[in-house]
Legacy VTK file of the C-alpha trace (Angstrom):
# vtk DataFile Version 3.0
C-alpha trace
ASCII
DATASET POLYDATA
POINTS 95 float
22.223 -4.607 -135.483
22.849 -3.687 -139.083
23.284 -0.094 -140.275
20.974 0.937 -143.092
21.518 4.028 -145.221
19.488 5.172 -148.209
20.864 7.594 -150.781
18.724 10.502 -151.995
19.066 13.718 -153.955
17.412 17.077 -153.253
13.761 17.032 -154.362
13.574 13.202 -154.396
10.460 11.615 -152.904
11.012 9.054 -150.150
8.206 6.631 -149.327
8.349 4.359 -146.293
6.244 1.220 -146.328
6.773 -1.854 -144.196
6.704 -5.627 -144.618
7.485 -8.475 -142.226
10.072 -11.094 -143.177
7.088 -13.264 -144.187
5.982 -10.556 -146.661
2.977 -9.280 -144.674
2.338 -5.513 -145.028
2.537 -3.526 -141.761
1.623 0.025 -140.710
4.337 2.689 -140.659
3.077 4.792 -137.746
5.518 7.699 -137.905
8.811 9.042 -139.251
10.686 11.469 -137.001
13.862 13.485 -137.585
16.635 12.878 -135.012
18.494 16.054 -134.159
22.246 15.794 -133.831
25.037 18.352 -134.017
24.189 21.053 -136.558
21.901 18.713 -138.509
18.697 20.144 -139.988
15.542 18.349 -141.049
15.539 17.671 -144.802
11.750 17.209 -145.107
8.808 19.613 -144.739
8.017 18.311 -141.233
10.311 16.939 -138.499
7.617 14.408 -137.561
5.062 12.886 -139.917
2.448 10.249 -139.162
1.616 7.402 -141.511
-1.461 7.733 -143.714
-3.801 5.051 -145.026
-4.894 5.297 -148.647
-7.426 3.049 -150.369
-7.588 0.680 -147.377
-3.872 -0.184 -147.604
-1.490 -0.162 -144.638
-0.148 3.184 -143.398
2.794 4.698 -145.300
4.750 7.935 -145.073
5.817 9.895 -148.159
7.994 13.028 -148.036
10.004 15.125 -150.487
13.640 16.041 -149.759
14.044 19.821 -149.549
15.733 21.491 -152.516
18.401 23.059 -150.250
19.258 19.896 -148.245
22.987 19.761 -147.421
25.011 16.880 -148.810
25.520 14.795 -145.663
23.967 12.033 -143.556
20.796 12.465 -141.475
19.178 10.237 -138.863
15.462 9.428 -138.678
13.363 7.126 -136.503
10.733 4.925 -138.123
7.979 3.654 -135.834
5.911 0.686 -136.989
3.465 -1.875 -135.613
3.704 -5.671 -135.843
1.020 -7.797 -134.176
-0.102 -4.836 -132.041
3.417 -4.113 -130.741
5.303 -0.859 -131.510
8.878 -1.041 -132.821
11.396 1.631 -133.790
14.199 1.556 -136.340
16.684 4.371 -137.052
18.209 4.215 -140.527
20.258 7.010 -142.049
19.456 9.096 -145.107
22.415 10.427 -147.079
21.857 13.367 -149.426
24.121 13.257 -152.486
LINES 1 96
95 0 1 2 3 4 5 6 7 8 9 10 11 12 13 14 15 16 17 18 19 20 21 22 23 24 25 26 27 28 29 30 31 32 33 34 35 36 37 38 39 40 41 42 43 44 45 46 47 48 49 50 51 52 53 54 55 56 57 58 59 60 61 62 63 64 65 66 67 68 69 70 71 72 73 74 75 76 77 78 79 80 81 82 83 84 85 86 87 88 89 90 91 92 93 94
């Protein structure tokens, strides 16, 4: 498996949307903060479900808290492909 890390700054917006390798849009069901050590959630909610807008596939959009510490955080992304649930756990690094 490959490690994925995105870089953000306090008060940045992060939007998760999903696509298959063939380019087909998929639903992002949920984003969930993974607790570890003294890590704190950097978004308004530790768990947020995907939302549909204008008939498009589900996405999740969150804003990084203004006081987020400059370190790496772990989140789980749950998404559906062909009726099957998958989970992916990239890192988010606050700069």
